[in-house]
ZAMARGU-4260 file (C-alpha; in steps of 0.2 Angstrom, whole numbers, plus 5000, padded with zeros to 4 digits):
<rodrens>
0) 4959/4471/4999 | 4977/4465/4999 | 4987/4469/5014 | 5003/4478/5011 | 5018/4466/5010
5) 5026/4464/5027 | 5043/4469/5020 | 5036/4486/5013 | 5029/4490/5030 | 5047/4491/5037
10) 5056/4497/5021 | 5045/4512/5017 | 5047/4519/5035 | 5065/4515/5035 | 5068/4524/5019
15) 5059/4539/5025 | 5069/4540/5040 | 5085/4539/5030 | 5079/4552/5018 | 5075/4564/5033
20) 5092/4561/5040 | 5100/4566/5024 | 5089/4582/5024 | 5094/4586/5041 | 5112/4583/5039
25) 5113/4594/5023 | 5100/4608/5028 | 5105/4609/5047 | 5120/4620/5044 | 5110/4633/5035
30) 5101/4637/5051 | 5117/4646/5057 | 5120/4654/5040 | 5104/4664/5039 | 5111/4679/5047
35) 5123/4680/5032 | 5109/4684/5021 | 5098/4694/5033 | 5097/4713/5031 | 5092/4725/5046
40) 5092/4742/5037 | 5074/4750/5039 | 5077/4760/5023 | 5078/4744/5012 | 5061/4739/5018
45) 5051/4754/5013 | 5040/4754/4997 | 5046/4764/4982 | 5032/4776/4984 | 5037/4781/5002
50) 5043/4799/5002 | 5059/4795/5011 | 5063/4782/4997 | 5060/4795/4984 | 5072/4807/4993
55) 5085/4793/4994 | 5083/4790/4976 | 5086/4809/4972 | 5101/4809/4983 | 5110/4797/4972
60) 5111/4810/4958 | 5120/4822/4970 | 5133/4809/4974 | 5139/4793/4966 | 5142/4785/4984
65) 5127/4783/4996 | 5132/4784/5014 | 5125/4780/5031 | 5130/4792/5045 | 5139/4786/5060
70) 5144/4798/5074 | 5159/4796/5086 | 5155/4806/5102 | 5168/4808/5116 | 5164/4815/5133
75) 5174/4819/5149 | 5162/4827/5162 | 5176/4837/5170 | 5181/4845/5153 | 5191/4839/5139
80) 5210/4839/5141 | 5224/4843/5128 | 5228/4825/5128 | 5210/4820/5124 | 5210/4832/5109
85) 5227/4825/5103 | 5220/4808/5104 | 5204/4812/5095 | 5213/4822/5081 | 5224/4807/5078
90) 5209/4795/5078 | 5200/4806/5065 | 5215/4804/5053 | 5216/4786/5056 | 5197/4782/5054
95) 5198/4791/5037 | 5208/4776/5031 | 5196/4762/5037 | 5189/4753/5022 | 5171/4758/5020
100) 5173/4775/5028 | 5171/4790/5016 | 5185/4801/5020 | 5193/4813/5022 | 5185/4817/5039
105) 5185/4834/5047 | 5191/4838/5064 | 5181/4833/5079 | 5168/4847/5083 | 5167/4855/5100
110) 5150/4855/5109 | 5142/4872/5108 | 5136/4873/5126 | 5152/4866/5135 | 5169/4860/5134
115) 5165/4842/5140 | 5161/4834/5123 | 5166/4833/5104 | 5158/4824/5090 | 5165/4817/5074
120) 5154/4813/5058 | 5160/4797/5050 | 5151/4793/5034 | 5150/4775/5030 | 5146/4767/5013
125) 5128/4761/5013 | 5130/4748/4999 | 5144/4738/5008 | 5142/4730/5025 | 5140/4745/5037
130) 5140/4734/5053 | 5157/4727/5049 | 5164/4745/5046 | 5157/4751/5062 | 5164/4736/5071
135) 5181/4741/5064 | 5179/4759/5068 | 5175/4754/5086 | 5190/4743/5087 | 5201/4758/5081
140) 5195/4769/5095 | 5202/4759/5109 | 5216/4766/5120 | 5207/4782/5125 | 5215/4792/5139
145) 5208/4787/5156 | 5191/4795/5160 | 5187/4799/5142 | 5172/4790/5135 | 5172/4787/5117
150) 5156/4779/5108 | 5150/4776/5091 | 5131/4780/5088 | 5120/4786/5074 | 5110/4776/5061
155) 5126/4765/5056 | 5129/4762/5075 | 5111/4756/5078 | 5112/4744/5063 | 5128/4737/5070
160) 5120/4734/5087 | 5105/4726/5079 | 5117/4714/5069 | 5126/4710/5085 | 5110/4707/5094
165) 5103/4695/5081 | 5120/4686/5079 | 5120/4668/5084 | 5101/4669/5089 | 5097/4652/5081
170) 5109/4643/5092 | 5102/4651/5108 | 5084/4650/5102 | 5085/4631/5098 | 5094/4628/5115
175) 5081/4637/5125 | 5066/4631/5115 | 5072/4613/5113 | 5076/4612/5132 | 5058/4619/5137
180) 5049/4608/5124 | 5059/4592/5130 | 5054/4595/5148 | 5036/4597/5144 | 5036/4582/5133
185) 5044/4571/5146 | 5031/4577/5159 | 5017/4573/5147 | 5022/4556/5140 | 5034/4551/5154
190) 5045/4543/5140 | 5063/4546/5136 | 5062/4541/5118 | 5046/4550/5112 | 5052/4567/5116
195) 5068/4563/5106 | 5058/4558/5091 | 5047/4574/5092 | 5061/4586/5094 | 5071/4577/5080
200) 5056/4580/5069 | 5056/4598/5073 | 5075/4600/5070 | 5073/4591/5053 | 5059/4603/5048
205) 5069/4618/5053 | 5084/4612/5043 | 5074/4610/5028 | 5066/4627/5030 | 5082/4636/5033
210) 5090/4628/5018 | 5075/4635/5007 | 5075/4652/5015 | 5094/4654/5014 | 5093/4650/4995
215) 5079/4662/4991 | 5086/4676/5002 | 5103/4674/4994 | 5096/4676/4977 | 5085/4691/4982
220) 5069/4682/4980 | 5063/4687/4997 | 5069/4699/5011 | 5075/4692/5027 | 5079/4702/5043
225) 5084/4697/5060 | 5066/4697/5067 | 5060/4686/5053 | 5075/4674/5056 | 5071/4673/5075
230) 5052/4670/5071 | 5056/4657/5059 | 5065/4646/5071 | 5052/4648/5084 | 5037/4645/5072
235) 5044/4629/5065 | 5049/4622/5082 | 5032/4626/5089 | 5021/4621/5074 | 5031/4605/5071
240) 5029/4600/5090 | 5010/4604/5089 | 5007/4593/5074 | 5018/4579/5081 | 5008/4579/5097
245) 4992/4577/5088 | 4999/4562/5078 | 5006/4554/5093 | 4990/4556/5104 | 4980/4548/5090
250) 4992/4534/5087 | 4992/4530/5106 | 4973/4530/5106 | 4973/4518/5091 | 4986/4506/5099
255) 4973/4503/5113 | 4961/4496/5100 | 4972/4489/5086 | 4983/4474/5087 | 4995/4479/5073
260) 5006/4495/5075 | 5006/4498/5057 | 4987/4497/5056 | 4986/4508/5071 | 4997/4521/5063
265) 4988/4520/5046 | 4972/4524/5056 | 4980/4538/5066 | 4988/4546/5051 | 4972/4546/5041
270) 4962/4553/5055 | 4975/4567/5059 | 4981/4572/5041 | 4965/4582/5037 | 4965/4593/5053
275) 4984/4595/5053 | 4984/4599/5034 | 4970/4611/5037 | 4979/4619/5052 | 4995/4621/5042
280) 4985/4628/5027 | 4977/4641/5038 | 4993/4647/5045 | 5001/4647/5028 | 4987/4657/5020
285) 4986/4668/5035 | 5005/4673/5035 | 5005/4675/5016 | 4992/4689/5018 | 5007/4699/5024
290) 5012/4699/5005 | 4999/4713/5004 | 5010/4724/5015 | 5019/4739/5008 | 5034/4735/5019
295) 5046/4723/5011 | 5051/4717/5029 | 5033/4711/5031 | 5032/4704/5013 | 5048/4694/5017
300) 5041/4687/5033 | 5025/4680/5025 | 5035/4668/5013 | 5048/4664/5027 | 5034/4659/5039
305) 5025/4649/5026 | 5040/4640/5021 | 5043/4636/5039 | 5025/4629/5042 | 5026/4619/5026
310) 5042/4611/5032 | 5034/4607/5049 | 5019/4599/5040 | 5030/4589/5029 | 5041/4582/5044
315) 5026/4579/5055 | 5017/4569/5042 | 5031/4559/5035 | 5047/4557/5046 | 5037/4556/5063
320) 5025/4543/5057 | 5039/4533/5049 | 5049/4534/5066 | 5033/4528/5076 | 5030/4514/5064
325) 5048/4508/5067 | 5047/4510/5086 | 5029/4504/5088 | 5023/4503/5106 | 5041/4505/5112
330) 5041/4523/5108 | 5030/4525/5124 | 5041/4515/5135 | 5040/4512/5150 | 5021/4516/5149
335) 5016/4507/5133 | 4998/4507/5128 | 4992/4489/5129 | 4979/4482/5117 | 4962/4483/5126
340) 4968/4495/5139 | 4956/4509/5144 | 4956/4526/5136 | 4961/4538/5150 | 4957/4553/5139
345) 4939/4552/5143 | 4942/4552/5162 | 4951/4564/5173 | 4950/4583/5172 | 4944/4583/5154
350) 4930/4572/5158 | 4925/4583/5172 | 4926/4599/5161 | 4916/4590/5147 | 4902/4586/5160
355) 4902/4604/5167 | 4900/4611/5149 | 4886/4598/5146 | 4877/4603/5162 | 4877/4622/5160
360) 4883/4627/5143 | 4875/4644/5142 | 4881/4649/5159 | 4899/4643/5154 | 4900/4653/5138
365) 4892/4669/5145 | 4904/4669/5160 | 4919/4665/5149 | 4915/4679/5137 | 4913/4691/5151
370) 4930/4687/5158 | 4937/4690/5141 | 4928/4706/5140 | 4937/4712/5155 | 4954/4711/5146
375) 4946/4719/5130 | 4942/4734/5141 | 4961/4738/5142 | 4964/4738/5124 | 4964/4757/5123
380) 4979/4758/5134 | 4990/4749/5121 | 5003/4762/5115 | 5008/4756/5098 | 5011/4772/5089
385) 5030/4769/5088 | 5046/4770/5099 | 5063/4778/5097 | 5075/4767/5087 | 5086/4767/5102
390) 5072/4760/5113 | 5071/4744/5102 | 5085/4737/5113 | 5081/4730/5130 | 5100/4729/5135
395) 5111/4744/5135 | 5120/4746/5119 | 5134/4758/5113 | 5123/4767/5100 | 5109/4770/5113
400) 5122/4776/5126 | 5131/4787/5113 | 5114/4795/5108 | 5111/4800/5126 | 5128/4808/5127
405) 5125/4818/5111 | 5108/4824/5118 | 5117/4831/5133 | 5129/4842/5123 | 5123/4844/5105
410) 5107/4846/5096 | 5099/4829/5097 | 5098/4827/5078 | 5116/4831/5074 | 5124/4818/5063
415) 5108/4812/5056 | 5099/4827/5049 | 5082/4828/5039 | 5085/4830/5021 | 5074/4840/5010
420) 5075/4840/4991 | 5066/4854/4982 | 5067/4864/4965 | 5082/4876/4965 | 5071/4891/4962
425) 5061/4889/4978 | 5077/4887/4989 | 5074/4903/4999 | 5056/4899/5002 | 5059/4881/5007
430) 5073/4887/5019 | 5061/4899/5027 | 5047/4886/5028 | 5060/4874/5037 | 5062/4886/5052
435) 5049/4877/5063 | 5049/4872/5081 | 5060/4857/5083 | 5073/4862/5070 | 5089/4869/5076
440) 5095/4875/5059 | 5093/4872/5041 | 5106/4875/5027 | 5108/4870/5009 | 5120/4856/5005
445) 5135/4865/4997 | 5144/4860/4981 | 5163/4861/4978 | 5163/4880/4976 | 5154/4882/4993
450) 5137/4888/4985 | 5122/4877/4986 | 5124/4862/4975 | 5111/4861/4961 | 5109/4844/4951
455) 5095/4843/4938 | 5087/4859/4944 | 5086/4852/4962 | 5094/4856/4978 | 5096/4847/4995
460) 5093/4856/5012 | 5099/4848/5028 | 5089/4851/5044 | 5097/4848/5061 | 5084/4843/5073
465) 5083/4848/5091 | 5079/4830/5097 | 5088/4814/5094 | 5085/4808/5076 | 5077/4792/5082
470) 5065/4799/5095 | 5047/4801/5094 | 5049/4820/5096 | 5060/4820/5081 | 5047/4810/5071
475) 5034/4823/5075 | 5045/4837/5070 | 5048/4829/5053 | 5029/4827/5051 | 5027/4846/5054
480) 5042/4849/5042 | 5034/4840/5028 | 5018/4850/5030 | 5028/4866/5030 | 5038/4863/5015
485) 5024/4854/5005 | 5015/4870/5007 | 5028/4880/4997 | 5021/4884/4980 | 5031/4877/4965
490) 5044/4869/4976 | 5039/4850/4974 | 5048/4848/4991 | 5050/4831/4999 | 5058/4826/5016
495) 5069/4811/5019 | 5083/4806/5030 | 5084/4793/5044 | 5070/4801/5054 | 5058/4802/5039
500) 5062/4783/5036 | 5056/4780/5054 | 5040/4790/5051 | 5036/4782/5034 | 5039/4765/5042
505) 5026/4769/5056 | 5013/4776/5044 | 5015/4761/5032 | 5013/4749/5047 | 4997/4757/5052
510) 4990/4756/5034 | 4995/4738/5033 | 4986/4734/5049 | 4970/4741/5043 | 4971/4732/5026
515) 4978/4715/5031 | 4968/4710/5046 | 4951/4709/5037 | 4960/4699/5023 | 4966/4687/5036
520) 4949/4685/5043 | 4941/4681/5026 | 4954/4669/5022 | 4952/4659/5038 | 4933/4660/5036
525) 4935/4652/5019 | 4946/4638/5025 | 4935/4634/5040 | 4919/4634/5029 | 4927/4621/5018
530) 4934/4610/5032 | 4918/4610/5043 | 4906/4611/5028 | 4897/4625/5038 | 4895/4644/5037
535) 4889/4647/5055 | 4902/4637/5064 | 4917/4647/5056 | 4908/4663/5060 | 4907/4658/5079
540) 4925/4651/5079 | 4932/4667/5071 | 4922/4678/5084 | 4929/4668/5098 | 4947/4670/5092
545) 4945/4689/5089 | 4937/4691/5106 | 4952/4681/5113 | 4964/4692/5103 | 4957/4708/5109
550) 4958/4702/5127 | 4976/4697/5125 | 4980/4714/5118 | 4972/4722/5133 | 4981/4712/5146
555) 4997/4715/5136 | 4994/4733/5137 | 4993/4732/5156 | 5009/4721/5157 | 5019/4732/5145
560) 5014/4748/5153 | 5014/4744/5172 | 5024/4728/5174 | 5038/4729/5162 | 5038/4748/5159
565) 5041/4747/5141 | 5042/4764/5132 | 5028/4759/5119 | 5027/4747/5104 | 5030/4747/5086
570) 5014/4749/5075 | 5018/4732/5068 | 5016/4723/5085 | 4997/4722/5084 | 4998/4716/5066
575) 5010/4703/5069 | 5002/4698/5085 | 4985/4696/5076 | 4992/4686/5061 | 5001/4674/5072
580) 4988/4673/5086 | 4973/4671/5074 | 4982/4659/5062 | 4990/4648/5076 | 4976/4648/5088
585) 4963/4643/5075 | 4973/4627/5075 | 4966/4622/5091 | 4948/4625/5086 | 4952/4615/5070
590) 4959/4601/5080 | 4944/4602/5092 | 4930/4604/5079 | 4936/4592/5066 | 4935/4579/5080
595) 4918/4585/5086 | 4911/4584/5069 | 4918/4566/5067 | 4910/4561/5083 | 4894/4571/5079
600) 4891/4560/5063 | 4887/4545/5074 | 4883/4552/5092 | 4874/4569/5088 | 4881/4586/5091
605) 4879/4587/5110 | 4887/4571/5114 | 4900/4572/5100 | 4905/4589/5106 | 4907/4583/5124
610) 4917/4567/5118 | 4927/4577/5106 | 4932/4589/5121 | 4937/4575/5132 | 4947/4566/5119
615) 4956/4581/5113 | 4958/4591/5129 | 4974/4584/5135 | 4983/4584/5118 | 4977/4601/5113
620) 4982/4608/5130 | 4999/4600/5129 | 5001/4608/5112 | 4996/4625/5118 | 5008/4624/5133
625) 5022/4619/5121 | 5018/4633/5108 | 5017/4646/5122 | 5034/4640/5130 | 5042/4640/5112
630) 5037/4657/5108 | 5043/4663/5126 | 5060/4658/5120 | 5060/4674/5109 | 5062/4684/5125
635) 5080/4679/5126 | 5084/4691/5112 | 5086/4708/5119 | 5074/4717/5106 | 5059/4725/5112
640) 5048/4720/5097 | 5052/4701/5099 | 5050/4702/5118 | 5032/4710/5115 | 5028/4697/5102
645) 5034/4683/5113 | 5022/4689/5127 | 5007/4692/5116 | 5008/4675/5107 | 5013/4665/5123
650) 4999/4673/5134 | 4986/4672/5120 | 4989/4654/5116 | 4987/4649/5134 | 4972/4660/5135
655) 4964/4652/5120 | 4970/4634/5125 | 4964/4635/5143 | 4948/4646/5141 | 4942/4648/5124
660) 4945/4631/5117 | 4941/4622/5133 | 4925/4631/5138 | 4919/4645/5126 | 4919/4635/5110
665) 4912/4619/5116 | 4899/4628/5127 | 4893/4638/5112 | 4893/4622/5101 | 4882/4613/5114
670) 4870/4628/5116 | 4868/4631/5098 | 4866/4613/5094 | 4865/4605/5077 | 4861/4622/5069
675) 4880/4626/5071 | 4883/4615/5056 | 4871/4625/5045 | 4869/4623/5030 | 4876/4605/5029
680) 4865/4590/5031 | 4872/4588/5049 | 4862/4603/5054 | 4846/4592/5051 | 4851/4578/5062
685) 4838/4572/5075 | 4840/4581/5091 | 4850/4571/5103
</rodrens>
């Protein structure tokens, strides 16, 4: 076979590096532009069949302009002064002229229980940019008399605070994640150049992913929100670094046995391409299972995450090998792997772990499973039925503080009532049915003549709730309200509004979890079966990952409830945790078991398992630590959902890396023996 001409050995890597420099230079700026095409309105993510969505569609017939309610609340605990009232009356007239505010506005309404507070309803156009309008409204409310607290809350205020929380997250996440990864890589490789190449590969991957996602979101091909935006950055950074570590470790291993850097790289690239591609394919297929979700936000995250993983795969298998080819052994300076030098991978801690597994495999896997079982026992303590919208913020925000002020002086749901649509002939009966515990008052929406407005034979009924519209108590009230009005004969009544949107989102998330988790498991089983040419090995690997996931959720419940004192969790947290943990953690089993199978072909299953464990232990552990540290960076965003996902993924990855992949899986493999490869020919190998 003819050797590749020497000139091409340099030219091809150089051209690849130049091409990626161009991709990074063009795509990089789009990382900071993703927030321009992100949407954070829960109503936009519900399926068309959701009851709240149907009510929202009906409301369009009653008004040509769809509005999002904001509430201005002012409080002076010693009682409002005449100066306060003059200030607020003037501001009500001024706010009516703010672009995006649907005026004219009424006068501020006095609290029914005391003279310490007033509130002003400020309808904001929903089809514009509500966050910018709220920002302008807040700016106009400055200059209040000393001692008067003026706040903007309600659904529009919460959206504005969400947009602010997600603003600029990419820069912060990249800074934190990049810094943590750089420190870990320097500690692992003790080289100044290699961490730079790995990080550059991740940055280029993120630039490519951001460019593709931006273009698709801008043209409404996929839905992007702040959560997906933050997860994209972390996912690309973590996956690209993991894949890079595998390439680098195999390259360093080959450099000790191969004189030519190019031949060493070719061998390393061929050996790692299959497990990396299989790993990336598993994650891509796993996250694409989110397309089966009824929530558009979940559907959007699936393609967004898949694009990110695809970009990480491309950068790690093209740019990084090209850069390593150009740098050669110099990439590892000052600890260059010399030709003929010993392989340290089989010595040290991982050699001792392999020997432990080889001596007492059954004891090792039984004890490990029991330890994981302790964590599983606490799963029932996980509170994932939903939280108040104001609880999604870990920091104090104006909308949350304003909601607390409203709750002290007004019915909690004032400013964001539940909306019931019904046939006009059933209006009296529906009004009577709406009188339930938790509803302060119900009244029909009046038309210009003051009588109930009838459009197409339908009317709207507004129900002011006792509790804050975003609270779990209000969600429960809306559930009872639906049961009551649905029971009215011939009314065809439906309940919508902000609280109903929250209820439908929670219920849809629960349905998604029950449907998507089995699909993810089937997809991963199929990938593992094709990769390992076995049916038994995939079943055992999936069982270990599910056990590890359950243990992670049990420990997370303890930490959330008793350490961090979180109010609960969104129903989507277990689903997202499962998809990311199972899809990402199966990576390490793929990295391990593909090497085990490679070694088993010549050494037998027992010796191949122990050698595969000792050879991959260091690099897989490094990859796990990097991925855990990268996902931990999500905690810098003061959003409850992301903080919980950060802990679940980080802890779960470490648990899998240090316990499941290091002890449970290899011990099971040794104990089961060659039968683990059933029904492939490898299962019929002579006993070692």
